VOSERO-255744 format. One line per field, with one value per residue (C-alpha): residue number from 1; x, y, z. Coordinates in nm, 4 decimals, always signed. Layout:
seq c(NUM|...)
u c(X|...)
v c(Y|...)
w c(Z|...)
//
This chain:
seq c(1|2|3|4|5|6|7|8|9|10|11|12|13|14|15|16|17|18|19|20|21|22|23|24|25|26|27|28|29|30|31|32|33|34|35|36|37|38|39|40|41|42|43|44|45|46|47|48|49|50|51|52|53|54|55|56|57|58|59|60|61|62|63|64|65|66|67|68|69|70|71|72|73|74|75|76|77|78|79|80|81|82|83|84|85|86|87|88|89|90|91|92|93|94|95|96|97|98|99|100|101|102|103|104|105|106|107|108|109|110|111|112|113|114|115|116|117|118|119|120|121|122|123|124|125|126|127|128|129|130|131|132|133|134|135|136|137|138|139|140|141|142|143|144|145|146|147|148|149|150|151|152|153|154|155|156|157|158|159|160|161|162|163|164|165|166|167|168|169|170|171|172|173|174|175|176|177|178|179|180|181|182|183|184|185|186|187|188|189|190|191|192|193|194|195|196|197|198|199|200|201|202|203|204|205|206|207|208|209|210|211|212|213|214|215|216|217|218|219|220|221|222|223|224|225|226|227|228|229|230|231|232|233|234|235|236|237|238|239|240|241|242|243|244|245|246|247|248|249|250|251|252|253|254|255|256|257|258|259|260|261|262|263|264|265|266|267|268|269|270|271|272|273|274|275|276|277|278|279|280|281|282|283|284|285|286|287|288|289|290|291|292|293|294|295|296|297|298|299|300|301|302|303|304|305|306|307|308|309|310|311|312|313|314|315|316|317|318|319|320|321|322|323|324|325|326|327|328|329|330|331|332|333|334|335|336|337|338|339|340|341|342|343|344|345|346|347|348|349|350|351|352|353|354|355|356|357|358|359|360|361|362|363|364|365|366|367|368|369|370|371|372|373|374|375|376|377|378|379|380|381|382|383|384|385|386|387|388|389|390|391|392|393|394|395|396|397|398|399|400|401|402|403|404|405|406|407|408|409|410|411|412|413|414|415|416|417|418|419|420|421|422|423|424|425|426|427|428|429|430|431|432|433|434|435|436|437|438|439|440|441|442|443|444|445|446|447|448|449|450|451|452|453|454|455|456|457|458|459|460|461|462|463|464|465|466|467|468|469|470|471|472|473|474|475|476|477|478|479|480|481|482|483|484|485|486|487|488|489|490|491|492|493|494|495|496|497|498|499|500|501|502|503|504|505|506|507|508|509|510|511|512|513|514|515|516|517|518|519|520|521|522|523|524|525|526|527|528|529|530|531|532|533|534|535|536|537|538|539|540|541|542|543|544|545|546|547|548|549|550|551|552|553)
u c(+6.8791|+7.1088|+7.3076|+6.9936|+6.8779|+7.2211|+7.2234|+6.8721|+6.9812|+7.2905|+7.0884|+6.8416|+7.1132|+7.2885|+6.9711|+6.8798|+7.2180|+7.1802|+6.8414|+6.9680|+7.2673|+7.0470|+6.8163|+7.1127|+7.2675|+6.9346|+6.8865|+7.2494|+7.2211|+6.8973|+7.0438|+7.3672|+7.1653|+6.9268|+7.2079|+7.0925|+6.7296|+6.6456|+6.7959|+6.6346|+6.2991|+6.3351|+6.4820|+6.2010|+5.9256|+5.6869|+5.4575|+5.1771|+5.1367|+4.9951|+5.2905|+5.5142|+5.3303|+5.3550|+5.7208|+5.7938|+5.6024|+5.7886|+6.1301|+6.0769|+5.9164|+6.2133|+6.4962|+6.3017|+6.4060|+6.1961|+6.4928|+6.7014|+6.4251|+6.3713|+6.7517|+6.7615|+6.4624|+6.6195|+6.9473|+6.7754|+6.5863|+6.9095|+7.0769|+6.7780|+6.6812|+6.3355|+6.1010|+5.9466|+5.5970|+5.7421|+5.9390|+5.6254|+5.4459|+5.7433|+5.7634|+5.3927|+5.4552|+5.7612|+5.5595|+5.3222|+5.6117|+5.7686|+5.4666|+5.5758|+5.8438|+5.5757|+5.3786|+5.6755|+5.7705|+5.4066|+5.3525|+5.6905|+5.8594|+5.6485|+5.4868|+5.7892|+6.1294|+6.3245|+6.6568|+6.5741|+6.4962|+6.7975|+7.0634|+6.9627|+6.9047|+7.2495|+7.4038|+7.2304|+7.3425|+7.7033|+7.7040|+7.5596|+7.8692|+8.0729|+7.8417|+7.9863|+7.9717|+7.5909|+7.5732|+7.3678|+7.6424|+7.5201|+7.1951|+7.3871|+7.3552|+6.9759|+6.9568|+7.2195|+7.0441|+6.7110|+6.8827|+7.0399|+6.7134|+6.5205|+6.7874|+6.7926|+6.4146|+6.4052|+6.6656|+6.4900|+6.1631|+6.3335|+6.5419|+6.2320|+6.0683|+5.9288|+5.8194|+5.4676|+5.5603|+5.6876|+5.3859|+5.1519|+5.3352|+5.2922|+4.9198|+4.8920|+5.0665|+4.8006|+4.5236|+4.6544|+4.4821|+4.5977|+4.9190|+5.0121|+4.9484|+5.1588|+5.4351|+5.4103|+5.4389|+5.7295|+5.9101|+5.8413|+5.9774|+6.2854|+6.3928|+6.3321|+6.5377|+6.8085|+6.8302|+6.7465|+6.4868|+6.1141|+6.0979|+6.3320|+6.1224|+5.8089|+5.9814|+6.0737|+5.7088|+5.5852|+5.8312|+5.7278|+5.3662|+5.3983|+5.5405|+5.2737|+5.5168|+5.3163|+4.9438|+4.7550|+4.7005|+5.0590|+5.1894|+4.9727|+5.0955|+5.4647|+5.4172|+5.2609|+5.5503|+5.7957|+5.6555|+5.7755|+6.1172|+6.1695|+6.2028|+6.5385|+6.7393|+6.5634|+6.6290|+7.0002|+7.0365|+6.8900|+7.1501|+7.3620|+7.1470|+6.9643|+6.6365|+6.4150|+6.5900|+6.5210|+6.1566|+6.1304|+6.2582|+6.0223|+5.7225|+5.8237|+5.8328|+5.5032|+5.3276|+5.4191|+5.3643|+5.0207|+4.9174|+5.0121|+4.8212|+4.5019|+4.5336|+4.5668|+4.2716|+4.0554|+4.2556|+3.9728|+3.7622|+4.0870|+4.1666|+3.8111|+3.8399|+4.1555|+3.9830|+3.7033|+3.9461|+4.1276|+3.9276|+3.9691|+4.0547|+4.3823|+4.5034|+4.4652|+4.6382|+4.8158|+5.1013|+4.8615|+4.6626|+4.9767|+5.0818|+4.7344|+4.7303|+5.0630|+4.9283|+4.5967|+4.7541|+4.9851|+4.7275|+4.4696|+4.7297|+4.8280|+4.4675|+4.3914|+4.6874|+4.7548|+4.4904|+4.6756|+5.0290|+5.0510|+4.9135|+5.1573|+5.4425|+5.3262|+5.3090|+5.6599|+5.7857|+5.5974|+5.7401|+6.0888|+6.1888|+6.4960|+6.7791|+6.7951|+7.1820|+7.3935|+7.4802|+7.7951|+8.0887|+8.2355|+8.1016|+7.9152|+7.8660|+7.4836|+7.4915|+7.4384|+7.7325|+7.7239|+7.5293|+7.6090|+7.2542|+7.2200|+7.3170|+7.6474|+7.5026|+7.2641|+7.5548|+7.6662|+7.3403|+7.3734|+7.7407|+7.6678|+7.4299|+7.7014|+7.9559|+7.6953|+7.6796|+8.0637|+8.0797|+7.8191|+8.0302|+8.3303|+8.1119|+8.0241|+8.4000|+8.4535|+8.1749|+8.3230|+8.6587|+8.4852|+8.3154|+8.6357|+8.8342|+8.6286|+8.5587|+8.7594|+9.0336|+8.8233|+8.5472|+8.8107|+8.9517|+8.6058|+8.5647|+8.9093|+8.7996|+8.4775|+8.6674|+8.9158|+8.6385|+8.4740|+8.7982|+8.8360|+8.4827|+8.5433|+8.8531|+8.6458|+8.3921|+8.6730|+8.8097|+8.4790|+8.3382|+8.6625|+8.6846|+8.3250|+8.3685|+8.6728|+8.4670|+8.1847|+8.4318|+8.5309|+8.1678|+8.1205|+7.8191|+7.9880|+8.0402|+8.3017|+8.0902|+8.0335|+8.4035|+8.4808|+8.2227|+8.3494|+8.7022|+8.5757|+8.3881|+8.6956|+8.9032|+8.6235|+8.6024|+8.9840|+8.9785|+8.7058|+8.9017|+9.2152|+8.9955|+8.8910|+9.2600|+9.3286|+9.0377|+9.1563|+9.5052|+9.3708|+9.1403|+9.4234|+9.6360|+9.3489|+9.2898|+9.6587|+9.6763|+9.3485|+9.4829|+9.7905|+9.5616|+9.7693|+9.5324|+9.2703|+9.4818|+9.3584|+8.9940|+9.0628|+9.2810|+9.0236|+8.7640|+8.9836|+9.0733|+8.7007|+8.6301|+8.9063|+8.7754|+8.4225|+8.5626|+8.6755|+8.3413|+8.1378|+8.3753|+8.3159|+7.9333|+7.9628|+8.1677|+7.9133|+7.6442|+7.8575|+7.8793|+7.5061|+7.4165|+7.7293|+7.9573|+7.9588|+8.2508|+8.1569|+8.1403|+8.4757|+8.6273|+8.4607|+8.6057|+8.9512|+8.9071|+8.7878|+9.0986|+9.3209|+9.1377|+9.1949|+9.5616|+9.5779|+9.4017|+9.6587|+9.9470|+9.7699|+9.7182|+10.0749|+10.2062|+10.0046|+10.1400|+10.4987|+10.4453|+10.3176|+10.6403|+10.8525|+10.6586|+10.7477|+10.4598|+10.4903|+10.6738|+10.5230|+10.1722|+10.2211|+10.3829|+10.0881|+9.8493|+10.0374|+10.0279|+9.6466|+9.6235|+9.8434|+9.6190|+9.3067|+9.4717|+9.5528|+9.1844|+9.1008|+9.3366|+9.1491|+8.8199|+8.9591|+9.0910|+8.7224|+8.6166|+8.9039|+8.8029|+8.4437|+8.5705|+8.7880|+8.6914)
v c(+24.1625|+23.8690|+24.0979|+24.2223|+23.8638|+23.7600|+24.0690|+23.9861|+23.6237|+23.7380|+23.9946|+23.7281|+23.4901|+23.7614|+23.8704|+23.5094|+23.4421|+23.7582|+23.6453|+23.2975|+23.4365|+23.6704|+23.3932|+23.1721|+23.4501|+23.5224|+23.1529|+23.1171|+23.4419|+23.3256|+22.9834|+23.1353|+23.3751|+23.1153|+22.8784|+22.5577|+22.6571|+22.5125|+22.1727|+22.1788|+22.2479|+21.9594|+21.7266|+21.7678|+21.6640|+21.4270|+21.1700|+21.4259|+21.4786|+21.8354|+21.9507|+21.7994|+22.0006|+22.3221|+22.2700|+22.2048|+22.5176|+22.7281|+22.6182|+22.6672|+23.0067|+23.1182|+22.9895|+23.0642|+22.7297|+22.4183|+22.2448|+22.3181|+22.1807|+21.8543|+21.7917|+21.8340|+21.6039|+21.3340|+21.3669|+21.3391|+21.0345|+20.8887|+20.9607|+20.7946|+21.1277|+21.1345|+20.8639|+20.8191|+20.9277|+21.2368|+21.3255|+21.2991|+21.5513|+21.7948|+21.7674|+21.8473|+22.1600|+22.2582|+22.2640|+22.5117|+22.7202|+22.7645|+22.9779|+23.2538|+23.3598|+23.4152|+23.6373|+23.8420|+23.8974|+23.9640|+24.2227|+24.3989|+24.2999|+24.5081|+24.7702|+25.0060|+25.0694|+24.7564|+24.9226|+25.2001|+24.9418|+24.7299|+25.0011|+25.0902|+24.7272|+24.6205|+24.9084|+24.8148|+24.4504|+24.5633|+24.7698|+24.4948|+24.2766|+24.4917|+24.4487|+24.1131|+24.1921|+24.2236|+23.8808|+24.0242|+24.0160|+23.6732|+23.8415|+24.0833|+23.8425|+23.8377|+24.2023|+24.1847|+23.8781|+24.0576|+24.3475|+24.1387|+23.9441|+24.2603|+24.3844|+24.0564|+24.0543|+24.4089|+24.3276|+24.0014|+24.1884|+24.4399|+24.1736|+23.9719|+24.2067|+23.9822|+24.1136|+24.0997|+23.7833|+23.5924|+23.6950|+23.5910|+23.2458|+23.1994|+23.2897|+23.0159|+22.7781|+22.8310|+22.7966|+22.4494|+22.3145|+22.0120|+21.9884|+22.3387|+22.3032|+21.9874|+22.1678|+22.4437|+22.1885|+22.0245|+22.3646|+22.4457|+22.1058|+22.1047|+22.4651|+22.4283|+22.1180|+22.2963|+22.5989|+22.3904|+22.6467|+22.6494|+22.9879|+23.1361|+22.9706|+23.1254|+23.4701|+23.4319|+23.3470|+23.6458|+23.8732|+23.7491|+23.7691|+24.1183|+24.2559|+24.0666|+23.7983|+23.5087|+23.4418|+23.3467|+22.9839|+22.9224|+23.0879|+22.8476|+22.5478|+22.6415|+22.7047|+22.3626|+22.2142|+22.3863|+22.1833|+21.8614|+22.0101|+22.1106|+21.7416|+21.7153|+21.8161|+21.5463|+21.2842|+21.3674|+21.3727|+21.0266|+20.8682|+20.6357|+20.6939|+20.4330|+20.2744|+20.5178|+20.8225|+20.6857|+20.6300|+20.9826|+21.1241|+20.8922|+21.0153|+21.3714|+21.3013|+21.1076|+21.3697|+21.6618|+21.4668|+21.3428|+21.6817|+21.8349|+21.5645|+21.6306|+22.0044|+21.9574|+21.7157|+22.0012|+22.2823|+22.5205|+22.4882|+22.5271|+22.8539|+22.9747|+22.9087|+23.1173|+23.3946|+23.3820|+23.4305|+23.7254|+24.0371|+24.1558|+23.9821|+23.7969|+24.0414|+24.3336|+24.1581|+23.8549|+23.8375|+23.8058|+23.5440|+23.3381|+23.3645|+23.2520|+22.9632|+22.8381|+22.8553|+22.7011|+22.4130|+22.3187|+22.3677|+22.1528|+21.8816|+21.8654|+21.8574|+21.5638|+21.3461|+21.4442|+21.1937|+20.9160|+20.9707|+20.6164|+20.4610|+20.6476|+20.5306|+20.1731|+20.2097|+20.3470|+20.0531|+19.8108|+19.9520|+20.0318|+19.7237|+19.6876|+19.4722|+19.1218|+19.1128|+19.0422|+19.3417|+19.5125|+19.4711|+19.8091|+20.1435|+20.3791|+20.7300|+20.7778|+21.1481|+21.3508|+21.5278|+21.9058|+22.1405|+22.5095|+22.5945|+22.3915|+22.5283|+22.3918|+22.3616|+22.0908|+21.8520|+21.8913|+21.7495|+21.4417|+21.3826|+21.3905|+21.1030|+20.9080|+20.9774|+20.8462|+20.5234|+20.4996|+20.5502|+20.2832|+20.0333|+20.1077|+20.0662|+19.7217|+19.6438|+19.7368|+19.5052|+19.2237|+19.2683|+19.2532|+18.9216|+18.7709|+18.8031|+18.5215|+18.3047|+18.0094|+18.0399|+17.9488|+18.1957|+18.4670|+18.4176|+18.4476|+18.7789|+18.8878|+18.8187|+19.0215|+19.3162|+19.3051|+19.3329|+19.6135|+19.7976|+19.7951|+19.9149|+20.1970|+20.2903|+20.3251|+20.5349|+20.7655|+20.8166|+20.8786|+21.1118|+21.3154|+21.3557|+21.4736|+21.7185|+21.8645|+21.9163|+22.0787|+22.3225|+22.4496|+22.5267|+22.8887|+22.9285|+22.7739|+23.0477|+23.0614|+22.8636|+22.5960|+22.5579|+22.5428|+22.2663|+22.0734|+22.0874|+21.9605|+21.6770|+21.5734|+21.5500|+21.3666|+21.1127|+21.0581|+21.0098|+20.7471|+20.5727|+20.5822|+20.4225|+20.1455|+20.0759|+20.0473|+19.8067|+19.5920|+19.5772|+19.5071|+19.2245|+19.0488|+19.0713|+18.9290|+18.6482|+18.5615|+18.5423|+18.3488|+18.0951|+18.0525|+18.0149|+18.2722|+18.5531|+18.3178|+18.2662|+18.4694|+18.5706|+18.8808|+19.0154|+18.9498|+19.1294|+19.4341|+19.4235|+19.4230|+19.6959|+19.9050|+19.8474|+19.9365|+20.2587|+20.3507|+20.2287|+20.4599|+20.7422|+20.6653|+20.6583|+21.0136|+21.1255|+20.9883|+21.1911|+21.5055|+21.4334|+21.4418|+21.7137|+21.9257|+21.9704|+22.2319|+22.3688|+22.1706|+21.8475|+21.9230|+21.9652|+21.6432|+21.4632|+21.5829|+21.4349|+21.0988|+21.0944|+21.1533|+20.8741|+20.6363|+20.7220|+20.6655|+20.3315|+20.2223|+20.2999|+20.1142|+19.8023|+19.8091|+19.8505|+19.5510|+19.3446|+19.4433|+19.3390|+18.9991|+18.9641|+19.0569|+18.7941|+18.5227|+18.5398|+18.4214|+18.7110|+18.6253|+18.6372|+18.9641|+19.1287|+19.0133|+19.1516|+19.4964|+19.4955|+19.4832|+19.7410|+19.9742|+19.9299|+20.0106|+20.3251|+20.4261|+20.3699|+20.6083|+20.8688|+20.8275|+20.8959|+21.2077|+21.3179|+21.3100|+21.5298|+21.7729|+21.7942|+21.8768|+22.1434|+22.3198|+22.6680)
w c(-1.7143|-1.6130|-1.3846|-1.2180|-1.1628|-1.0170|-0.8005|-0.6663|-0.5854|-0.4064|-0.2064|-0.1089|-0.0049|+0.1997|+0.3695|+0.4441|+0.5968|+0.8076|+0.9297|+1.0221|+1.1931|+1.3928|+1.4984|+1.5985|+1.7973|+1.9680|+2.0575|+2.1915|+2.3910|+2.5578|+2.6384|+2.7781|+2.9902|+3.1111|+3.2261|+3.3896|+3.4122|+3.0743|+3.1576|+3.4944|+3.3326|+3.0955|+3.3531|+3.6000|+3.3632|+3.5191|+3.3551|+3.3075|+2.9336|+2.9824|+3.1811|+2.9092|+2.6425|+2.8422|+2.9102|+2.5399|+2.4504|+2.7214|+2.6312|+2.2591|+2.3048|+2.5177|+2.2908|+1.9722|+1.8190|+1.8014|+1.6411|+1.9539|+2.1732|+1.9776|+1.9583|+2.3434|+2.3806|+2.1531|+2.3401|+2.6817|+2.5779|+2.4429|+2.7816|+2.9599|+3.1282|+2.9626|+2.8717|+2.5282|+2.6390|+2.8121|+2.4984|+2.2776|+2.4945|+2.4868|+2.1087|+2.0775|+2.2910|+2.0907|+1.7712|+1.9343|+2.0780|+1.7444|+1.6338|+1.8727|+1.6236|+1.3525|+1.5889|+1.6778|+1.3151|+1.2196|+1.5023|+1.4994|+1.1812|+0.9348|+1.1526|+1.1734|+1.0207|+1.1018|+1.0285|+1.2717|+1.5552|+1.4698|+1.5372|+1.9025|+1.9851|+1.8616|+2.0520|+2.3705|+2.3347|+2.2695|+2.5786|+2.7950|+2.7151|+2.9666|+3.2571|+3.3659|+3.7408|+3.7172|+3.5397|+3.2559|+2.9927|+2.8673|+2.7473|+2.5251|+2.2436|+2.2726|+2.1882|+1.9093|+1.7758|+1.7632|+1.5928|+1.3231|+1.2853|+1.2115|+0.9774|+0.7882|+0.7708|+0.6235|+0.3682|+0.2847|+0.2203|-0.0037|-0.1882|-0.2890|-0.5335|-0.8055|-1.1411|-1.2790|-1.4794|-1.1682|-0.9670|-1.2430|-1.2560|-0.8717|-0.9116|-1.1786|-0.9474|-0.6863|-0.9374|-1.0403|-0.7335|-0.5401|-0.7472|-0.6734|-0.2909|-0.2862|-0.4677|-0.2057|+0.0760|-0.0889|-0.1302|+0.2424|+0.3620|+0.1436|+0.2121|+0.5794|+0.5845|+0.4012|+0.6389|+0.9579|+1.0817|+1.0452|+1.2203|+0.9547|+0.6820|+0.8242|+0.8451|+0.4726|+0.3854|+0.5854|+0.4156|+0.0651|+0.1467|+0.2896|-0.0439|-0.2456|-0.3817|-0.2370|-0.2360|+0.0693|-0.0295|-0.1402|+0.1805|+0.3791|+0.1866|+0.2322|+0.6047|+0.6436|+0.4544|+0.6870|+0.9754|+0.7904|+0.7079|+1.0769|+1.1770|+1.0035|+1.3205|+1.5306|+1.2596|+1.2268|+1.6076|+1.6364|+1.3966|+1.6048|+1.9165|+2.1249|+2.0231|+2.2246|+2.0805|+1.7277|+1.8247|+1.9507|+1.6176|+1.4168|+1.6269|+1.5564|+1.1826|+1.1881|+1.3931|+1.1669|+0.8473|+0.9595|+1.0864|+0.7511|+0.5640|+0.7699|+0.7136|+0.3366|+0.3485|+0.4896|+0.3371|+0.2274|+0.5426|+0.7411|+0.5636|+0.6116|+0.9830|+0.9989|+0.7992|+1.0518|+1.3423|+1.1896|+1.0891|+0.7316|+0.4091|+0.3755|+0.1222|+0.3713|+0.6656|+0.5327|+0.7824|+1.0730|+0.8783|+0.8208|+1.1927|+1.3013|+1.0513|+1.1906|+1.5476|+1.4796|+1.2861|+1.5625|+1.8345|+1.6490|+1.5708|+1.9353|+2.0580|+1.8202|+1.9151|+2.2801|+2.4202|+2.2393|+2.3733|+2.5142|+2.2066|+1.9843|+2.2151|+2.1786|+1.7932|+1.7889|+1.9922|+1.7639|+1.4391|+1.5704|+1.7558|+1.9707|+1.8369|+1.9733|+1.9368|+2.2453|+2.4599|+2.3392|+2.5787|+2.4800|+2.6042|+2.3723|+2.4850|+2.4751|+2.4161|+2.0985|+1.9668|+2.0373|+1.8187|+1.8085|+1.8735|+2.1857|+2.5229|+2.6411|+2.9837|+2.8731|+2.8188|+3.1828|+3.2958|+3.0716|+3.1537|+3.5272|+3.4676|+3.2755|+3.5485|+3.8064|+3.6007|+3.5944|+3.9711|+4.0260|+3.8348|+4.0523|+4.3604|+4.2307|+4.1994|+4.5651|+4.6728|+4.4742|+4.6512|+4.9937|+4.8937|+4.7587|+5.0830|+5.2456|+4.9388|+4.7983|+4.5360|+4.2346|+4.3190|+4.3952|+4.0489|+3.8930|+4.0734|+3.9467|+3.5846|+3.6368|+3.7805|+3.5005|+3.2429|+3.4494|+3.4748|+3.0910|+3.0592|+3.2955|+3.1121|+2.7899|+2.9838|+3.1083|+2.7633|+2.5940|+2.8686|+2.9010|+2.5248|+2.4954|+2.7830|+2.6150|+2.2952|+2.5052|+2.6683|+2.3219|+2.2236|+2.1332|+2.3568|+2.6578|+2.9212|+3.2001|+3.4433|+3.1864|+3.1195|+3.4896|+3.5441|+3.2497|+3.3936|+3.7259|+3.5626|+3.3714|+3.6934|+3.8704|+3.5850|+3.5945|+3.9658|+3.9391|+3.6662|+3.8958|+4.1719|+3.9286|+3.8556|+4.2239|+4.2695|+3.9889|+4.1251|+4.4750|+4.3519|+4.1737|+4.4875|+4.6956|+4.4505|+4.4524|+4.8323|+4.8635|+4.6276|+4.8406|+5.1495|+5.3410|+5.3860|+5.5333|+5.8427|+6.1284|+6.1218|+6.3342|+6.0628|+5.7928|+6.0084|+6.0429|+5.6667|+5.5745|+5.8208|+5.6585|+5.3117|+5.4290|+5.5680|+5.2142|+5.0652|+5.2836|+5.1952|+4.8283|+4.8764|+5.0247|+4.7316|+4.4863|+4.6670|+4.6339|+4.2523|+4.2257|+4.4783|+4.5090|+4.8098|+5.0851|+5.2885|+5.5877|+5.3819|+5.2260|+5.5747|+5.6928|+5.3910|+5.4866|+5.8351|+5.6909|+5.4649|+5.7695|+5.9518|+5.6570|+5.6723|+6.0495|+6.0137|+5.7622|+5.9952|+6.2834|+6.0710|+5.9387|+6.2923|+6.4108|+6.1226|+6.2099|+6.5707|+6.4553|+6.2474|+6.5492|+6.7543|+6.5107|+6.2710|+5.9062|+5.7280|+5.3816|+5.5143|+5.6965|+5.3888|+5.1820|+5.4386|+5.4429|+5.0561|+5.0630|+5.3328|+5.1239|+4.8165|+5.0265|+5.1445|+4.7849|+4.6968|+4.9723|+4.8202|+4.4862|+4.6640|+4.8273|+4.4749|+4.3650|+4.6591|+4.5798|+4.2117|+4.3156|+4.5506|+4.2914|+4.1907)
//
């Protein structure tokens, strides 16, 4: 008896692990195959709440994981790609999208031999791995994931064969009334939080209900509870994130808890409405009843709360207030650490935004240098102190961003294109940091010469110096555009010509300075002038290094 019980527990655990592995493989395969389309879809969300809901539904239905969608949303809010109100709409849609899994399992999971379907599906996926030239090999994991999912579902159904005593106990649990329903909700919430998948939890409920192990009411209670447990990924992702990311996770929890509470409040009428929508009694068609219940619940909750998205956002801002502490002088990477079930390509989108912030800070450093050339010694020193602080901040950005990109390149679901892109971004980040070093060195040199009143002599030279610095600045502006939009072959050739022009200008300015020395000019002043010219040229080299990094294959 004991051995049989242990065997049944181990069989259940093995089947559950196989089911989860199949769902994870399916989600990863779809995300790898979809590439940048998912991030583009999320990134182009407008303020329209209805388009946000539809996007959340579409992304979740595609990747078969509301947890993956909500983690992406929290991460995007944290990286300031999405606003709080946009994120709320996407979360509403994700809750509806997760019901697609229940319908797939209900329609296909129990209508034929799952083992018979799993074998050819897995074989097809395995063969697709070798069609790399057709660029369909990334979808191989989709088919293999479906195969393993069906296999795990079949084993799960067979492993949960409860005896008459256990079934009678479950029936009594349902008959207890409110206490039994609350216990079912608690079981659904805790188990979903443990396995991190409401879709898997729903599949388990469908399997147990299909073989008569669960009653209709208890199945409904557990499914409702799984909606609460599904928020665990969003909560974990928001730990250490910014204030709006935490608000997004809080709204997700509040929405699912409130929706479940309302469903329990009108539990019997709610079940009767589902019975009305699905022909036949629950006992004769229980899996379809459960799938419909899951869908109706999330649709109703969304329809109830969707008109109040702005008010919900205001409440979140009121209850989760931003800290009034002074702004931290040290950089903190505003990106959620990688999760295996999140597409690696999503992180490229966020890191490009951080690199844009980094490049903007360096642009500010160049502007301060241009101002300092014509200011007095005290003001020049003030600029030098600001640039020193900025350079230290940029160093921290470079270290954090590069480290994060290295982690992303080692993700299992990162394909070859992802890794190439991460490598380019690492080189771009390093080149921007090199440019910040040159700016800092240049600023201190200018501050020193301004204090000695030497560089101020000769307005013509200052004008040429500023013109040369502006030449590098314009080149850097173009490079920043290439970071955001990409670079073509013509633009790469044009950049090479600009780099040659910067080198040529340096030689002309140095030649003019040497002539002034030969004509009896002040040697110290001219050497100082050539030192600044040399540093500007090295800044141009750093900009060209950015272009080369973006052009690498």
